[in-house]
N, C-alpha and C positions, 0 to 999 in steps of 0.2 A: 153437695158442698155448697157452702153459703157464699155468695160474693159478697164480700165486703165494699161498701162504698168508697169512692175515690175521695181521698185528701184533697181538698183545695188550699194550696200555698198560701201563708199568710201575707206574703208579698202580694199575691196575686189579688187578695180581698182588699188589701189596703189602696190596691192600685184603681180598682173598681170604685171603691168608696170616693177615692179622690176625682175620678171623672165624672160619677153622678153628681157629685158637689160642685163641681165646676159646671155642669149642665143647668144646674139647679141656679147656681148664681147668674148665669147668663141669661136664662129665663126670667129670672127676677127684675135683671136691668133693663130688658126689652119690654117687658110689661110697665116697669116704672116710667120709662121713656113715653110708651104710648098714653097711659094715664096722666102723665105730667102735661102731655100736649093738649089735653081735654080741660085744663084749669087756666085761672088768670093769675097774673105776678103776684099780687096781694097774697091771694091763696098758696100759692105756692113757699113764698117766703113765710108765711105764718106755720104750715104744716107741710115740710119739703117731700115727704113719704105719705101724704096723706090721699084720701080718696076723692075724686071730683064730685062735690055737691050737686052741682048743674053743669053737665058737660057742654063745654063750648067748641062745638063742631066749627065754627066760623074761624078759630083759629088755623086749621088748613086751608080755608078759602084765603086768608090773609097771607099766609106763608106762599100758597100756589101763584095768588096775583100779585101783591107788592112785593114779594121777595123774588119775583123773576124766576119761579120755579117750574112753570110752564113751560117755557123757552129752553130752560136749562134741562129739562128731563129729555126734549127732543134731542138737544145736542149729547147728551149724555147715551141715548139709545143709539144714536147714529154712530157718534165715534167708538163706543164700545163694540157695537155690532161689525163695523168695517174693518176695525184694526184686529178682531178676534178671527175674522173670515180671512184676512190677508195673511195673518200668522198661521193659519192653517195651511193654506195654499203654497206658501212658501216652505214651511217646515216639513210637510209631508215627503216630497220628493226627495228633501235631504236626509231625512231620516230612513227613508227606505233604501238610499243608496249606502248610508252608514251601515245598516242592518244586513245587507248583503254581500258586502264587500268586506272580508276579514284580511286586512294587511297593515301594515305600520301606518300609512296614511290615514286608512278611515280612524284607527286607534287613536291617533294623535288629534285628528278633528273632533273626535268623540269627547276627548279629554279637553278640548277648547271651548267645546259648548258647555261642558260640566264646569269647567273654571267660569265661565261667563255667568253661571248660578250667583257665584259669590261676588260680582262686583256690585257695590251699594250704588243705588239710585242716584244719591246725594252727591257722589262724586263726578256723575255724568250731567249735572244742570248745567254748570256754567259753559263746558264745551260745545254741548247741544245747542245752548240759547245764542251762544256765539254765532255757529254755524247756521242756524236756521235764521239769524236775522240777516248775514249775507247774502242768503237767496231768499228772503222778504217772505218766509214761512211762519214767522212768528203771528200769533193772534189768527191763526187759521186751522180750520179742520184738518187740512191735509199735513200741516207740520206736526200736531199732536197725533194724527194717526199714524205717521211714519214712526214716531218716537215709541209710541207704545206697542207697534209692531216688531221694531228692534228689540224692545226689551223682552218680549214674549218670546222671541226664538230661541235663547238657549234652552228655557225649560220646556218648551213644546216639542222641539228635537228630542232631547233627551227624554221625554215621555212616549212620544210616539216612536222611539226607535225600540222601546222595548214591545211593543205591539206588532210592530212589522218583522220582528225577530220571531214571533210565535207564529207566522203565517208558513205553512209548510211548503217547501218548495215544489213538491209534487203539482200544486195547483199552477205554478208557473211552467214548469215542463208540459203539463198537459195543454196549457195555452199556447205554448210555442210549437206543440206539434200541430197544432189546429192553425197554423200560419199567423196567430197573433203577433205583431210587433211588441217591443219593450213597452211603450207607452201606452198602447192599448190593452196590455196585461195589466199594467199598474192602475189604470183608470177603471177596467172594467171588471177585473178580478181580484186584485189585492185591495183597493179602497174599500168596496163592500163587506170584504172581510173584516176589516178592523175600524168599521163604521162606529162602532162602542167607543174606541179610542178618540177618535176625531170628535166626536160630540162631547165625550169627557174634556178634552182639550180645549175646546171652544168655550163650554162652560165656564171653566177654570179660568181663562183668559177674559170672558166677559165679566167676571165678578171681579177681577182683579182690576180691569179697566174702568169699571162703574165706580169703585171705591178709590181710584187713585186721584191723589190731592196734589203732590208736590209739582210735577209736571204741568198740571192742568192751570195752578194759580200762576205759575212763572211763565208760561207761553199764552195763555188765554185771558181775554180781558173782555169786559163790557157783556154785551147780549150775546158772545158766542161763548161763554164760560158753560162748563158742564155744571152738575148739582153741586158737588164740594164747593166749587167757586162760586156759586150762587147762595150756597148757606154762608160763607164768609162774608160776602158783599151784604148779605142781609143782615148779621150781627155789626158790621160796621157802619151800617145806616142808622141804626138804633142806637148807638153810642151817644149822640148827643140830644135823641128826642125821649130817650127813656126806653129800656129793654123790655120787649114784650116776650117775657121767657116763654109762654104759652106759646106762642107763634113759632119762637126757635125751636123747642122741642117738637112741633108740628113738622116744621121743615127736616129736622134730624128723622122723624119717622117716615116721612116722603121718601128720604134718600133710602133707609134701612129695610121698608116693608117689602119692596121687590125682591131684594136679593133673599131675606127670610122666607118669603114665599117659593123662590126658586130653590133654595137649598132644602127647605121641607118637601118639595115634591121630586126632586132628583137628587136628593143629598146620597142615599144609598148607590146609586149609580155612580155618582162622580168618585165616591171613595172607593166602591171596587175597581172603578177604571184606574185611580190612581194605584193601586195597590199591583194590578195585574200589569200595568206598563211599566212601572218603575221596578217592580220585583223580577223582571225578566231580563 
């Protein structure tokens, strides 16, 4: 009996084509940004999509030194790392409790966290700025870390709840028989099982914190600014002296390069983690 080949639905073919088209456009844009960072302003305006005749690597040095990207990079790493870790530390116990207690209260709390995903950040700028000003936490790393942590909690709890729900209760029952307390069971038994989910949540929040601009611009000033703030300050400083577009694109490359490298390295793991966590 001859086995007929499976027919691929036309919509699936169109969908795949659109996805690959989007990937190609994104890669071309990234390549254009990097190549433009190696050119001077006159060459860019003469041939916007041309190739660099003689690469100007000192554009990166100018952005790194004159644009303040060196200090801003350290600030971004510190704020993004601490805020991501703090979000995981606070969200993990909450997600574990919600996944284990199936009642009206837990369902209501889960719904509250899910609704928190739909709150736009723009609506929180003024209240957060006023509140942090009263406790003198504006223009401080502590204030920005607290804001990033609070904004990350709804999604992180929602994501980790799916991972904790997939942990077999048999493991907890075996730990209880061995005399382990609830806290010890959570730390030594449950958390190692969902290690992949914790890493996924951390990476997603780190990327979001690294790229965040709105709250960083509103709450941070001067040398304490993160990389997006440094880029904006660099643009403003050149408005009267003449815009160096090559150095500007070099600054954009400095911001984009770590995230592109991180997602290229761990992109499959991030996507699989989101699929497993949210799908459960």
